[in-house]
N, C-alpha and C positions, 0 to 999 in steps of 0.2 A: 610900830615899834619893833626894832630888830630883836630876833630871837637869839639868846645866848645858850651855849651848851652847858651842861651840868659840870663838866670838866673846867670850863672857864670860870664859872661862878665859884667853885670850891677853891680855886687858886686866887680869887680876887681878894684884895685888901681894901677895896673901896666900899664903905658901908653907907647905908641910909640913902640909896638911890633906887629908883624903880628898875625892876628887870622883868624879862619876859622869857619863859622857858616852856618847852613842850617835852613830854615823855610818857612813860608807862609807870603806873602805880606798882610798886613792889609790895608795900604793906601800908595799911591805914589803921591806926590804933587810937583808941580813946575818942573816936569821932573828931580827931583834932590834928594828928600828926601823919602827914603823908611822906613816905620814903619814895622819892621820884628818881628814876633812872632813864637816861636817853641813849645809852649805848656808847657814849663818848669816854666813859671811865667805868671801872668796876665800882666805884663809890657812888652812893646815893646822896642826894641833897634833901634835907628835911624841910618840908613846907608846912607851916603852921596855919591851920584854918580856924578862923573865929567862928566856932560852931553856933554861937548864940545868934549870929547875924547871917547864918547860911541856911538856905532852904533845906528842910529835912529830906525832901525827896531827892535833892541833889546829893546829899551826903550818902544816901543809900546806894547811889551809883558809883561811889568812889570805892571800887573793888580791885583786888589783885589783877594786874595786867590791863586795867582800863587805860585808854589813851586820853591824856588831859592836856589842856593849855592853862598855864598859870601865870598871872601877873601879880607882882608884889614887890615889897621892899626888902632888899638884901641887908640883914643885920648880923651882928655878931652873935654867935650861938650861945644860949644859956646852958645847953647840955654838954655832956662829956663826949669826946670822940669826933666832934666836928667843929670847925672854926666858924662857919657861917650857916645861915638858914634863911629861909624866905618867909616873911609875914604876908600871907595871901590876901590880896584885895579883890582879885577876880579869878574865878575858876570856871572853866568850860570843859564839859565832857565831850571829847572828840570821837570816841568809840567805846561803847560799853563792853564789859566782859562779864559773862554770867559765872559767878563763883561756884555754882553747882556743877557746871560743865567743864570749866577750865581745868585741865589735867595737872598743870605745873603749879602745885601749891607751895607756899613759903615753908617748906620742910625739906629734909634730906630725901632725895629720890635715888634709886639704884641707877647705875649707868645703863644697865640693860633696858629699864623702863624708859629712860630718856631717849635711847636709840629708837625705840618704837614711836617716839614723838620728836623725831629729828627736826621737824619744821618749827618746833616750839622750844627745843632745848637750849637754844642760844640765848633765851631770856633768863637762864640761870646764871649765877655768878661764875661757876666753873667754866661753862661753855662760852660765855661772853669773853672771859679772860683768854681762853685758848684761841678763840678766833681773832681777837685783837693782836695776840702775839703772832699768830700765823700771818696776818696782814702785814705786820712790821718786818717779819722775817722775809716775806716776799719782796717787799720794797728794798730791804737790805741787800738781797741777792742781786737785783737789777742795779742798784747803786754801786756795789762793788765792781761789777763788770764794766758798767759804763764809765766809772771813774778810772778804770785801768785800761781803757782802749779796746774793749771787746765790742764786737758787733753782735746784736741780737738777731738770731736766725730762726725762722719758723719752719721747722722741718714737718714733712707730711704725717698726718694722722693715719691716712690710708696708704698701705705700702705693700709691695710685692715680695719684700725681703724679710727674713727672720734674723735680725742682728745678733741675737744671743744664741741662735741655733737650738733653742729649747723646744720649739714647735708648739708651745701652749699659747696659741693666738686665737683671737676672735675672727671668724671669717666675715668678709664683707661681700655680699652677693645681691644681685637683683633678680635672681631666680626665685620662683615660688616654691614653697616646700613641696617635695615629692613630685615636682614637674620639671626638674633640671634636665636639659637635653643631654644625651650621651654620644660619645664619639664611637668610632668603629671598634675600639677596645672595650667598650661598655663602661667607660669611665665618664664622670661629668665633663662636659665639653665647655671648659671655661672661656674658649675663644668666642663663644656666643654670649658671654656675660657682659655686664656694663662696661668694665675696663678691658675686656679682651684677654684676661688672664686671671689667675687665682690671686686674690688680694685679702689682706687682713688689717686689723687695727694694730698699730705700731707698739712694739715693746721698748723701742729706743729710737732716738733721733740721731744716734752717734755716727752711723755710716754716712748719712747725708751731711752732717755737720763737718765731718772730715773733709768732704769735698769742698766745702765753703772755706775751711781753714787754709786750704791750699791755694786760696786766691786772696782772702781777706786777712789772713794771718792769725787773728785772734777772734774766735767766735764762741757763742754759747747758745744753747737752747734751754727753754724753760717752758715746758708744756705737758699736757696730759698723755699718759701712756697706759697700755692695757695688757693684762695678762690673764689668760683663761686657765689659771692653775686652781684646781678644785681644792683649795686649802682654807678650812674654817679655823684660822688661828688668830692670835692677837697681833700678828705681824704681817698679815697678807691682805691686800686689796685687789680687786679685779681692775679698778680704775685708780690711777695715782699719778702724781706729777713728778717729772724728773728734771734735774739741773745737769746739763752736760756741756762743759767747756771743751773746746779743742784748740790747740795752739800749734802752729807751724814752727819748725826749727827749735823745738823744746824737747829735751830728753827726759828720761825718768827722774832725774834729780830735780829738774825744773818743775816737773809735774808734782813732785812731793812738796816742793817749796810752795807752789800755787795752792794746793789743796789745804795746807796748814794755814797760809795767810788768809785765804778766803773764809775758812770756818771761823777763825779767831775774829775776823772782821764782822761777820754777820751776827755772831753771838755777842760780841761787844756792843754792837749797835742796839741789839734787843735789851741788853742789860742796862743801857743808858736810857732807852726810850720806853721801856715797859715796866718801870719799877713797881708800880702798884699792883699790876696783874701778876708779875713774877713773885712778889711778896705774898699775895693771896695763894698762888699755886704752890709755893714753897711750904706754906702753913698746911695746906691741904695734903700734900704729900707726907709731911711729917706725921699727920694724924692717920693717914692710910698705913704708914709703915708700923705704927704702934699695934695695928690689929694683926700683923703677920708674926709668925714664929720667929724667935730671936735669930735663928740661923739664916732666915731669908731676908732679914732687914739690911738695908743699904747702910754702908758706913758714912755716907755723905748726904747732906740735904740737897734739894734741888739747886739752890743758889751756889752751894759749894761745888757741885758737879760742873756748873757752867763756868765758874771761876777756875776750876781745875783745868779745864780745856783752854781757856783764854790766857791764863797766866803761865802755863807750863810749856816748855819746848817739847815738840813731839819726838819721841825716841824712834830711830830708824833701825830696823832689825831685819836681817834676811830671814826668809822662810826656813832655811836650813838651821840657822842659829835658834830660831824659835822652836823648831821641833826638838832640838837637843835640850833646851830649857824645859819644855813640857814633858819629855820623855823621863827626865831625871827629877821632875818635881814631886813633892810629897803627895799631892792629890793623885797623881798618876801611879806612883809606886804603891799607895795604899788603896788603889782601886776606887777612888772617890769620883773620878770622872765618869760620866755616863757613857762617853765615847773614849775609851783608853787610847793613848798614843803609843803605838808599838814600832812603827817604821816610818821612814821618810816617804813622802808621797800621800800622806793622809790629808783629807780635806778638813780643815780646822772648823770646829763648831763654836757657837757662841760661848760656851763654858770655857773653852781654851783661850779665846780672844780676851775674855774678861779677866781671866787669871793673869795673863801677861800685863794687862793695863792696871788692874786694881791690886794685884798682890806682888808681882815680881818687879816691874819697872816703876809702878806708881806714877804714871803719867800717860797721856795719850801715846799710842804706838802706831807707827807706819811699817807694815810688813811688806817686803819686796822680793822679787825674783822667786816666784812660785813655780811648782812643777808645771810643765807645759800641758800635761794630760788632764789637769783639772781646771784649765783656763781656756778662754775663747780663742778662735783661729786667728783673729786680727792682732794678737799681742806679739811683740817683737821677740824672736827666738834668740836666746843668748848663745855665746860661742860654745858653751858646754853641750849644746844640743838637747838638753833635758829640762832647762828652765826658761821662763819667759820674763820680760821686763814688766811684770804686773806689780801693782801695789794695792793694799787695803789700808784704810785708816780705821783704827780701832778706838772706841770710846768706852768710858766706864759705864756699867749698867746696861749697855746695849750691844756691845761688840762691834762688828763691822758697820760702818756708817757711810764709808766711801769706797768705791771700787774703781780702779783706773789702770792705765798702762801706757808705755810707750808703744806706738802702733807699728806693725811690721810694714816698713816702707820698701823693702826689696821685693820686686815683682816675682822673681823666680821662687823665693822662699814662700811667699804668700800663696802662690799657685800650688806649691807642694802640700802646704798645710790644708788648703781647701780640698785637694784631691784626696788626702788621707781621711777627711771627714765627709767625703762624698758631697761636697757643696758644688753645685753646678756653676761653672764660670760664666755661662750664658745669663744666669739670673743676676750676677753682680758685675757684668761687663763694665758698667759705668764706674764702679768702685775700683776695679782693676785699672781703668784709664788713668787715675790719679798717680798710679805707680809707673805709668809709661811716659807721662808728659810732665817733667819737672818734679820728680819725686824727691822728698826730703824727710829728714827726721821730723816726727810730730807725735804729740801726746795729748791725752785727755783723760777725764774721769767722769763718773756718774754719781750723783747723789740723790737718793729718793727724798723728795721734799717732806713728805709725811713723816718719814723716819727722823728728819731733822726737828720737825715740829714736836714729835713724840719726846725726843731727848730734851728739848728746850722747855717743854711744859710739865714734864714729869708724869704725864698720862701713861697708863699701862696698856692700853689697847688702841691700835692704830685707827680703829673705826671712830675714835672719839676726837681725832684731830683733823678730820675732813668734814666739811658741811653735811654731805649726804653720801655715806659710804656705799660703795657697790661691792658686794661679796656674794658667794654662792647662795642661791635661792633668795636673794634680796636686791631688788631694784626699785624699792618703794620710794616715793617722793620724786 
């Protein structure tokens, strides 16, 4: 007999026929009612056991998280809160679970405790919902780009370049610790290493994606990236996933159009296909907000935030205009900002970005034309000589979620910028080649996937939106 999913059965309107389902016991009460879940939905299906005709030894094995196989008749439910239930005719224990040892009990656990049990936390409602939403978001990302003529490019995980120029990279070496050979200058001789040069785990696939955009036109990367930043915060991971489209012949305006359309599309897809999970996460966030001081509570529910992004046009504002708004704002004048805005050139913080989105414009915002001094070398220099064609997309509750730019396509200007930052041309000779052979205007952006999942699910810690978080002093599982 074919096995049905719990999701299929809960949506069924055909009663009094035999069904077969497998899953894990969430609860078992009164020696009669099993709440069964198989991961296909956040909702459980109730399975009613005829305890008088069921072996007592078998009943004792029906414990939380035990894996079971159930055959029975699908009937209209007599209880509240569910449309259907299963009258069990046959039950088999596929895998026992010792209730004295199983750490995830049917009660509220702290997120810290669940991180210590990351291999089991997905069995809770919260994390099963988050991971189903993550899965749908991932599919929506690929769907959007494939539907719009983009080519998926797998850029290297091991790289010899530092795209961001931050220097916070994990080294990749075949040398044994304390046994690395030295050159005549007494430095490690990477020429004898596996790749013949110093290599690291990538922080971005952007530079390589640019080279492919200059041949395939429209490309995107979606893969793991790494940063050795020793930050134990709710917004940092050492291993995370990045979405990075690059498009030839597209200027900054086109880049802003693409980022807005992309974000609205993927969030719209999730709103349509994750209704039950988002309803649960919305309710969860509402309860979490009640425990916060009034001043720290959000003005919008989770679903309202998602609709806020999907239903509103993104306001486009220059960095210069934003600085003027912030400098003259009440929070700044009354010294309510942790980082006061005093002059042009300041690097905006999350508090400033959120003020622009939530208080001033009351819609998502795209800031553009940032000071060149606070942006990367590959961003196109404007005619004023002091700003670059950069853009950031700002969201409610989170601040910056997308960072992008029109790339510097002029070889001479790019070389000048690299020299000013002491970036060796020999290390990026292949990147400079794209400016020698058929250069053209091109643009792209980067979106940290976990940050998108964080916003979509309403979770407050980025470690709770990736299956197995990698952070300083933590590489368990």
